[in-house]
C-alpha angles and dihedrals in degrees: 000000000000123000120182125198126175130205087262088072118076104252093211088067088065094066099075091041092052093046090051092049091047091061091072106014142050101249128198120176108217113199112193113189135184106230090216091064093063094070128046109222121237097241101136097242129033108205121244113265130210089268096050136045099204139067122244121226099228093180086078107094092205091059092049091048091049090052092051091046090053092051090049091048091053092049090051091047091053090051092050092048091051092048092048090051091049096241132127122255121209117190119203125182122203096231096052130071110262100200095076090048091051092046092052091046095052094044090052091048091048090052092052093053094048 
């Protein structure tokens, strides 16, 4: 079973869905992140996207810090939602090898069931 949620979806809404799935299934939330999305580049102007009709002045350190804080808040919120639902969360980042993360995760899970 694969369930995809983007940052456009309120993460808190995941909690009841995950808890419901957990009743009958072994659920692991797999969060795959592009490392480049955690930091806003200092490029003077970030072009308007389809969700916004203005440019962002990324040369402003406060704006970049605010962006990073928002990403970190959403990651924390996802972790809290997974914990509240009683499911495991596995974070993978695109610029890091994923095999050691998976090995550690499964060894830890194996230890819990023993």
